[in-house]
TORPA-4810 file (N, C-alpha, C, O; in nm, 3 decimals):
<nodes>
NODE_1_20.195_2.104_3.354_20.218_2.073_3.493_20.151_1.940_3.524_20.032_1.921_3.496_M
NODE_2_20.226_1.850_3.581_20.174_1.720_3.618_20.106_1.729_3.754_20.162_1.782_3.850_E
NODE_3_19.984_1.678_3.761_19.908_1.683_3.885_19.934_1.554_3.963_19.882_1.448_3.930_L
NODE_4_20.015_1.566_4.065_20.047_1.450_4.148_19.955_1.449_4.269_19.889_1.548_4.300_T
NODE_5_19.953_1.336_4.338_19.872_1.325_4.459_19.916_1.429_4.561_19.831_1.489_4.628_R
NODE_6_20.046_1.451_4.573_20.098_1.549_4.670_20.049_1.690_4.635_20.006_1.764_4.724_R
NODE_7_20.054_1.728_4.506_20.009_1.861_4.466_19.858_1.874_4.486_19.810_1.979_4.529_K
NODE_8_19.785_1.768_4.455_19.641_1.772_4.473_19.604_1.789_4.620_19.517_1.869_4.654_L
NODE_9_19.671_1.715_4.707_19.645_1.727_4.851_19.683_1.865_4.903_19.610_1.924_4.984_C
NODE_10_19.796_1.917_4.857_19.840_2.050_4.901_19.741_2.157_4.855_19.707_2.247_4.931_A
NODE_11_19.694_2.146_4.731_19.597_2.242_4.680_19.466_2.233_4.756_19.407_2.335_4.792_S
NODE_12_19.421_2.111_4.781_19.296_2.092_4.856_19.307_2.146_4.997_19.213_2.208_5.048_G
NODE_13_19.421_2.124_5.060_19.441_2.174_5.197_19.442_2.325_5.200_19.383_2.386_5.290_S
NODE_14_19.507_2.387_5.103_19.512_2.533_5.097_19.372_2.590_5.075_19.334_2.689_5.138_A
NODE_15_19.296_2.528_4.985_19.160_2.573_4.958_19.073_2.562_5.084_18.999_2.655_5.116_F
NODE_16_19.083_2.451_5.153_19.005_2.431_5.275_19.044_2.532_5.382_18.957_2.584_5.453_A
NODE_17_19.172_2.560_5.395_19.218_2.656_5.496_19.162_2.795_5.469_19.119_2.864_5.561_A
NODE_18_19.163_2.835_5.343_19.108_2.966_5.307_18.958_2.968_5.332_18.905_3.066_5.384_V
NODE_19_18.889_2.860_5.296_18.744_2.854_5.313_18.700_2.861_5.458_18.597_2.921_5.488_G
NODE_20_18.777_2.800_5.548_18.738_2.798_5.688_18.802_2.909_5.770_18.770_2.923_5.888_F
NODE_21_18.890_2.987_5.713_18.959_3.092_5.788_18.861_3.191_5.848_18.884_3.243_5.958_A
NODE_22_18.752_3.219_5.778_18.654_3.313_5.829_18.583_3.267_5.954_18.524_3.348_6.025_G
NODE_23_18.588_3.138_5.982_18.519_3.085_6.098_18.600_3.099_6.226_18.548_3.074_6.334_C
NODE_24_18.724_3.137_6.216_18.808_3.152_6.333_18.841_3.298_6.353_18.869_3.369_6.256_F
NODE_25_18.837_3.342_6.474_18.862_3.482_6.505_19.010_3.512_6.490_19.090_3.480_6.578_D
NODE_26_19.045_3.572_6.378_19.185_3.601_6.349_19.217_3.748_6.371_19.316_3.799_6.320_L
NODE_27_19.132_3.815_6.447_19.159_3.955_6.480_19.099_4.054_6.382_19.112_4.174_6.403_G
NODE_28_19.035_4.007_6.276_18.974_4.096_6.180_18.841_4.146_6.233_18.793_4.100_6.337_G
NODE_29_18.782_4.238_6.162_18.652_4.286_6.205_18.551_4.261_6.094_18.587_4.253_5.977_S
NODE_30_18.427_4.248_6.132_18.320_4.234_6.034_18.217_4.340_6.066_18.149_4.330_6.168_S
NODE_31_18.205_4.437_5.985_18.123_4.554_6.010_17.975_4.519_6.006_17.909_4.531_5.903_D
NODE_32_17.921_4.474_6.122_17.780_4.437_6.126_17.689_4.559_6.129_17.568_4.545_6.115_I
NODE_33_17.746_4.678_6.148_17.664_4.799_6.147_17.596_4.819_6.013_17.490_4.882_6.006_D
NODE_34_17.655_4.767_5.906_17.594_4.778_5.773_17.468_4.692_5.763_17.392_4.705_5.667_D
NODE_35_17.445_4.607_5.860_17.332_4.515_5.857_17.226_4.553_5.959_17.166_4.466_6.023_W
NODE_36_17.201_4.682_5.975_17.096_4.726_6.066_16.961_4.679_6.013_16.939_4.669_5.892_E
NODE_37_16.872_4.652_6.106_16.740_4.599_6.071_16.636_4.671_6.155_16.658_4.694_6.274_W
NODE_38_16.525_4.707_6.096_16.422_4.780_6.170_16.288_4.710_6.166_16.185_4.770_6.195_S
NODE_39_16.288_4.583_6.131_16.164_4.507_6.122_16.119_4.453_6.256_16.164_4.497_6.362_G
NODE_40_16.028_4.357_6.249_15.981_4.293_6.371_15.954_4.145_6.344_15.921_4.105_6.233_S
NODE_41_15.969_4.067_6.449_15.944_3.923_6.442_15.865_3.881_6.565_15.871_3.948_6.668_L
NODE_42_15.791_3.770_6.556_15.710_3.726_6.670_15.790_3.654_6.779_15.731_3.597_6.870_P
NODE_43_15.921_3.656_6.770_16.006_3.596_6.874_16.106_3.700_6.922_16.146_3.788_6.846_V
NODE_44_16.146_3.690_7.047_16.248_3.782_7.097_16.368_3.710_7.156_16.465_3.774_7.197_D
NODE_45_16.362_3.576_7.161_16.478_3.501_7.206_16.500_3.382_7.113_16.405_3.323_7.061_S
NODE_46_16.626_3.348_7.093_16.665_3.241_7.001_16.773_3.156_7.067_16.833_3.196_7.167_V
NODE_47_16.797_3.039_7.011_16.904_2.951_7.057_17.000_2.930_6.942_16.961_2.882_6.836_V
NODE_48_17.127_2.966_6.963_17.229_2.946_6.858_17.323_2.833_6.900_17.378_2.832_7.010_Q
NODE_49_17.339_2.737_6.808_17.430_2.623_6.827_17.553_2.647_6.741_17.541_2.672_6.621_H
NODE_50_17.672_2.640_6.802_17.794_2.656_6.723_17.915_2.599_6.795_17.912_2.571_6.915_H
NODE_51_18.021_2.581_6.718_18.150_2.537_6.771_18.205_2.649_6.858_18.201_2.765_6.817_D
NODE_52_18.258_2.618_6.975_18.308_2.724_7.064_18.427_2.801_7.010_18.459_2.909_7.061_P
NODE_53_18.494_2.751_6.907_18.612_2.817_6.852_18.581_2.904_6.731_18.674_2.954_6.667_N
NODE_54_18.456_2.921_6.698_18.421_2.994_6.576_18.397_3.142_6.604_18.302_3.178_6.673_C
NODE_55_18.484_3.227_6.552_18.473_3.371_6.572_18.358_3.435_6.498_18.294_3.527_6.550_G
NODE_56_18.330_3.389_6.377_18.221_3.451_6.301_18.086_3.419_6.363_17.991_3.496_6.349_C
NODE_57_18.076_3.307_6.433_17.951_3.274_6.504_17.926_3.376_6.614_17.812_3.416_6.637_C
NODE_58_18.032_3.418_6.682_18.019_3.521_6.785_17.975_3.653_6.723_17.899_3.728_6.784_A
NODE_59_18.022_3.682_6.602_17.980_3.804_6.531_17.830_3.799_6.501_17.761_3.900_6.511_E
NODE_60_17.781_3.681_6.463_17.638_3.668_6.434_17.555_3.686_6.561_17.448_3.747_6.558_Y
NODE_61_17.603_3.633_6.673_17.537_3.654_6.802_17.528_3.804_6.831_17.423_3.854_6.872_V
NODE_62_17.638_3.875_6.809_17.639_4.021_6.831_17.536_4.089_6.741_17.465_4.180_6.785_E
NODE_63_17.527_4.045_6.616_17.429_4.099_6.522_17.287_4.079_6.576_17.205_4.172_6.573_Y
NODE_64_17.258_3.959_6.624_17.125_3.932_6.678_17.097_4.016_6.802_16.990_4.075_6.816_L
NODE_65_17.194_4.021_6.893_17.176_4.099_7.016_17.162_4.248_6.987_17.082_4.316_7.050_E
NODE_66_17.239_4.299_6.891_17.228_4.440_6.854_17.090_4.474_6.798_17.048_4.589_6.801_D
NODE_67_17.020_4.372_6.748_16.886_4.392_6.694_16.777_4.350_6.792_16.662_4.328_6.753_N
NODE_68_16.814_4.338_6.920_16.715_4.320_7.025_16.681_4.177_7.065_16.588_4.157_7.144_G
NODE_69_16.751_4.079_7.013_16.721_3.940_7.047_16.804_3.892_7.165_16.922_3.925_7.177_F
NODE_70_16.741_3.815_7.251_16.813_3.746_7.357_16.862_3.615_7.296_16.784_3.538_7.241_E
NODE_71_16.992_3.590_7.306_17.051_3.472_7.243_17.103_3.377_7.350_17.188_3.412_7.432_V
NODE_72_17.050_3.257_7.349_17.101_3.150_7.434_17.203_3.073_7.351_17.172_3.025_7.243_Q
NODE_73_17.324_3.061_7.403_17.430_2.991_7.330_17.438_2.846_7.372_17.437_2.814_7.491_L
NODE_74_17.446_2.759_7.274_17.467_2.617_7.297_17.592_2.580_7.218_17.586_2.554_7.097_E
NODE_75_17.706_2.577_7.286_17.830_2.540_7.219_17.837_2.388_7.208_17.803_2.317_7.302_E
NODE_76_17.882_2.341_7.093_17.887_2.198_7.068_18.012_2.161_6.990_18.055_2.234_6.901_T
NODE_77_18.069_2.049_7.024_18.184_1.997_6.950_18.138_1.921_6.827_18.219_1.885_6.742_E
NODE_78_18.006_1.895_6.815_17.952_1.820_6.703_17.834_1.895_6.641_17.719_1.852_6.653_D
NODE_79_17.862_2.008_6.572_17.753_2.084_6.513_17.675_2.006_6.408_17.558_2.033_6.384_P
NODE_80_17.741_1.909_6.344_17.673_1.828_6.243_17.556_1.750_6.301_17.453_1.735_6.237_G
NODE_81_17.573_1.700_6.423_17.465_1.626_6.488_17.346_1.717_6.517_17.231_1.676_6.504_A
NODE_82_17.374_1.841_6.557_17.267_1.938_6.584_17.193_1.968_6.454_17.070_1.971_6.452_V
NODE_83_17.268_1.991_6.347_17.206_2.021_6.217_17.115_1.905_6.174_17.003_1.927_6.128_K
NODE_84_17.165_1.783_6.189_17.086_1.666_6.152_16.959_1.658_6.237_16.851_1.633_6.185_Q
NODE_85_16.973_1.679_6.366_16.858_1.674_6.457_16.753_1.778_6.422_16.633_1.753_6.434_E
NODE_86_16.798_1.897_6.379_16.706_2.006_6.346_16.661_2.004_6.200_16.585_2.091_6.158_L
NODE_87_16.708_1.906_6.122_16.660_1.890_5.985_16.727_1.977_5.881_16.668_2.005_5.777_G
NODE_88_16.849_2.023_5.908_16.919_2.107_5.810_16.983_2.016_5.704_17.069_1.935_5.737_V
NODE_89_16.942_2.029_5.577_17.003_1.948_5.472_17.150_1.985_5.452_17.188_2.100_5.475_P
NODE_90_17.231_1.890_5.410_17.374_1.917_5.393_17.400_2.028_5.292_17.498_2.101_5.305_S
NODE_91_17.314_2.042_5.190_17.332_2.149_5.090_17.307_2.288_5.146_17.338_2.388_5.081_D
NODE_92_17.250_2.296_5.265_17.219_2.426_5.326_17.313_2.460_5.440_17.303_2.569_5.496_A
NODE_93_17.403_2.370_5.476_17.484_2.387_5.596_17.578_2.507_5.592_17.631_2.545_5.488_E
NODE_94_17.597_2.563_5.710_17.691_2.671_5.734_17.757_2.643_5.869_17.758_2.529_5.915_S
NODE_95_17.810_2.746_5.932_17.888_2.724_6.055_17.805_2.721_6.182_17.850_2.664_6.281_C
NODE_96_17.687_2.780_6.184_17.605_2.778_6.305_17.459_2.760_6.269_17.417_2.786_6.156_H
NODE_97_17.383_2.715_6.366_17.240_2.687_6.347_17.164_2.757_6.458_17.199_2.747_6.576_T
NODE_98_17.058_2.829_6.420_16.980_2.904_6.517_16.835_2.854_6.516_16.772_2.845_6.411_V
NODE_99_16.786_2.821_6.634_16.644_2.789_6.650_16.574_2.923_6.670_16.592_2.990_6.772_E
NODE_100_16.494_2.960_6.571_16.435_3.093_6.565_16.283_3.081_6.565_16.219_3.103_6.463_F
NODE_101_16.227_3.045_6.680_16.082_3.025_6.686_16.042_2.906_6.601_16.089_2.794_6.624_G
NODE_102_15.955_2.929_6.503_15.905_2.822_6.417_16.005_2.778_6.311_15.981_2.678_6.242_D
NODE_103_16.115_2.848_6.295_16.209_2.820_6.187_16.349_2.787_6.238_16.387_2.823_6.349_Y
NODE_104_16.422_2.719_6.152_16.565_2.698_6.173_16.635_2.796_6.080_16.602_2.805_5.962_V
NODE_105_16.730_2.868_6.133_16.807_2.964_6.054_16.951_2.913_6.051_17.016_2.903_6.155_V
NODE_106_16.999_2.881_5.932_17.131_2.820_5.916_17.229_2.922_5.858_17.215_2.965_5.744_E
NODE_107_17.327_2.958_5.938_17.433_3.046_5.891_17.402_3.193_5.906_17.318_3.233_5.987_G
NODE_108_17.471_3.272_5.827_17.471_3.418_5.838_17.355_3.481_5.760_17.376_3.556_5.664_H
NODE_109_17.235_3.449_5.801_17.114_3.494_5.733_17.073_3.631_5.786_17.060_3.649_5.908_V
NODE_110_17.052_3.728_5.697_17.003_3.859_5.743_16.862_3.846_5.802_16.782_3.764_5.758_P
NODE_111_16.833_3.927_5.901_16.702_3.922_5.966_16.589_3.954_5.869_16.476_3.909_5.890_L
NODE_112_16.617_4.029_5.765_16.514_4.057_5.663_16.460_3.928_5.604_16.340_3.917_5.577_E
NODE_113_16.547_3.830_5.583_16.504_3.702_5.524_16.422_3.621_5.623_16.327_3.553_5.584_A
NODE_114_16.457_3.626_5.751_16.379_3.557_5.854_16.241_3.620_5.863_16.139_3.551_5.871_V
NODE_115_16.238_3.752_5.860_16.111_3.824_5.863_16.025_3.787_5.742_15.904_3.768_5.756_E
NODE_116_16.087_3.777_5.625_16.014_3.740_5.504_15.954_3.600_5.517_15.841_3.577_5.475_E
NODE_117_16.028_3.507_5.576_15.976_3.371_5.596_15.853_3.373_5.686_15.754_3.305_5.659_A
NODE_118_15.859_3.451_5.793_15.743_3.463_5.882_15.625_3.528_5.809_15.511_3.486_5.828_Y
NODE_119_15.651_3.630_5.729_15.543_3.698_5.656_15.480_3.606_5.552_15.358_3.608_5.534_E
NODE_120_15.562_3.525_5.484_15.510_3.433_5.383_15.425_3.323_5.447_15.329_3.275_5.387_D
NODE_121_15.461_3.284_5.569_15.386_3.183_5.644_15.361_3.058_5.560_15.250_3.005_5.558_D
NODE_122_15.464_3.013_5.491_15.457_2.895_5.405_15.485_2.771_5.489_15.596_2.755_5.541_D
NODE_123_15.386_2.684_5.503_15.401_2.565_5.587_15.510_2.471_5.537_15.558_2.387_5.614_D
NODE_124_15.550_2.482_5.411_15.653_2.394_5.357_15.794_2.435_5.399_15.886_2.353_5.394_D
NODE_125_15.812_2.558_5.441_15.945_2.606_5.478_15.976_2.566_5.622_15.905_2.603_5.715_I
NODE_126_16.084_2.489_5.638_16.132_2.452_5.771_16.238_2.551_5.820_16.254_2.574_5.939_E
NODE_127_16.309_2.610_5.722_16.414_2.702_5.760_16.470_2.778_5.642_16.439_2.749_5.526_G
NODE_128_16.553_2.876_5.673_16.622_2.955_5.572_16.771_2.946_5.600_16.814_2.926_5.714_V
NODE_129_16.850_2.961_5.494_16.994_2.938_5.508_17.075_3.027_5.416_17.031_3.067_5.308_A
NODE_130_17.195_3.057_5.464_17.300_3.117_5.382_17.410_3.011_5.376_17.505_3.016_5.455_A
NODE_131_17.398_2.915_5.282_17.492_2.802_5.280_17.637_2.847_5.269_17.669_2.948_5.207_P
NODE_132_17.723_2.769_5.331_17.864_2.804_5.335_17.882_2.921_5.431_17.815_2.930_5.533_G
NODE_133_17.972_3.007_5.397_17.995_3.126_5.479_18.010_3.245_5.384_18.122_3.293_5.362_M
NODE_134_17.898_3.292_5.328_17.908_3.395_5.225_17.966_3.526_5.275_17.926_3.580_5.379_P
NODE_135_18.061_3.575_5.199_18.120_3.706_5.226_18.009_3.810_5.216_17.914_3.793_5.140_E
NODE_136_18.021_3.916_5.291_17.927_4.028_5.291_17.791_3.992_5.351_17.691_4.054_5.318_Y
NODE_137_17.787_3.892_5.439_17.665_3.859_5.512_17.685_3.901_5.658_17.798_3.924_5.700_S
NODE_138_17.578_3.911_5.737_17.593_3.956_5.876_17.691_3.868_5.954_17.673_3.747_5.965_P
NODE_139_17.794_3.931_6.006_17.898_3.858_6.078_18.015_3.817_5.991_18.115_3.766_6.041_G
NODE_140_18.003_3.840_5.861_18.110_3.803_5.767_18.160_3.923_5.688_18.225_3.907_5.586_M
NODE_141_18.130_4.041_5.734_18.180_4.160_5.667_18.068_4.258_5.639_17.950_4.226_5.658_G
NODE_142_18.104_4.376_5.593_18.002_4.477_5.562_17.916_4.432_5.445_17.956_4.347_5.366_P
NODE_143_17.801_4.491_5.436_17.709_4.461_5.327_17.777_4.489_5.193_17.841_4.593_5.177_R
NODE_144_17.764_4.399_5.099_17.825_4.416_4.968_17.733_4.486_4.871_17.619_4.520_4.904_G
NODE_145_17.782_4.507_4.749_17.703_4.572_4.646_17.605_4.476_4.580_17.498_4.518_4.535_D
NODE_146_17.641_4.348_4.574_17.555_4.248_4.511_17.459_4.189_4.614_17.490_4.182_4.732_D
NODE_147_17.341_4.147_4.567_17.246_4.088_4.662_17.298_3.954_4.716_17.373_3.883_4.649_P
NODE_148_17.256_3.922_4.836_17.291_3.797_4.902_17.175_3.700_4.880_17.061_3.729_4.917_L
NODE_149_17.203_3.585_4.820_17.100_3.485_4.795_17.078_3.400_4.919_17.172_3.341_4.973_T
NODE_150_16.955_3.395_4.964_16.916_3.315_5.079_16.832_3.198_5.027_16.746_3.214_4.941_I
NODE_151_16.860_3.081_5.082_16.790_2.959_5.042_16.688_2.921_5.150_16.700_2.960_5.266_H
NODE_152_16.590_2.844_5.110_16.495_2.785_5.204_16.507_2.633_5.191_16.554_2.582_5.089_A
NODE_153_16.463_2.563_5.294_16.459_2.417_5.286_16.332_2.366_5.352_16.275_2.430_5.441_F
NODE_154_16.289_2.249_5.305_16.168_2.190_5.359_16.200_2.063_5.437_16.317_2.025_5.449_D
NODE_155_16.098_1.999_5.491_16.123_1.883_5.576_16.167_1.759_5.499_16.208_1.661_5.560_D
NODE_156_16.158_1.762_5.365_16.208_1.649_5.287_16.353_1.668_5.246_16.412_1.581_5.182_S
NODE_157_16.412_1.782_5.283_16.553_1.807_5.252_16.578_1.883_5.124_16.693_1.904_5.086_G
NODE_158_16.472_1.926_5.057_16.489_2.005_4.935_16.535_2.145_4.973_16.482_2.208_5.064_D
NODE_159_16.636_2.194_4.900_16.692_2.328_4.922_16.672_2.406_4.793_16.700_2.355_4.684_V
NODE_160_16.625_2.529_4.804_16.600_2.609_4.685_16.624_2.757_4.716_16.616_2.800_4.831_Y
NODE_161_16.652_2.833_4.609_16.669_2.977_4.627_16.536_3.036_4.672_16.431_3.009_4.613_E
NODE_162_16.543_3.116_4.777_16.422_3.170_4.837_16.407_3.320_4.812_16.302_3.366_4.767_Y
NODE_163_16.511_3.396_4.843_16.503_3.541_4.828_16.643_3.598_4.813_16.743_3.530_4.839_T
NODE_164_16.650_3.722_4.772_16.776_3.796_4.767_16.761_3.919_4.854_16.661_3.989_4.848_E
NODE_165_16.863_3.944_4.935_16.862_4.059_5.026_16.977_4.151_4.986_16.997_4.255_5.048_I
</nodes>
């Protein structure tokens, strides 16, 4: 099969459409009940920044609210600018960014990982992230059988595997 520019563009477009489909509310459900949390954190209100057209971001808000957090929504047409302002490295980016007390939480991060960051109290950690939009994360479907890898990032932009939930 000859790979032409047209085929390459069509393949890339199809891949991108599938990758971003989860960010738009297409009428599906994401069973956040599988992501119940019984821990505690030193904050009770957070600020979530996201594109107003993103359905999975609304699912994550529901997840946070179901676990007792007051969520202030900041809808933005330029989430990249917010991520840059809050120090989220491009390798850690996802669809929404949450200001969670002392930390930045990027994407569909389970509260267990946020709690672990607070318990570790590591001054080098600026935030935790679920890069991309991982399937089987809170707001992206029921909990899966395999562990979800959560990354941490520091103020120099280094991103590394932090924990598995």
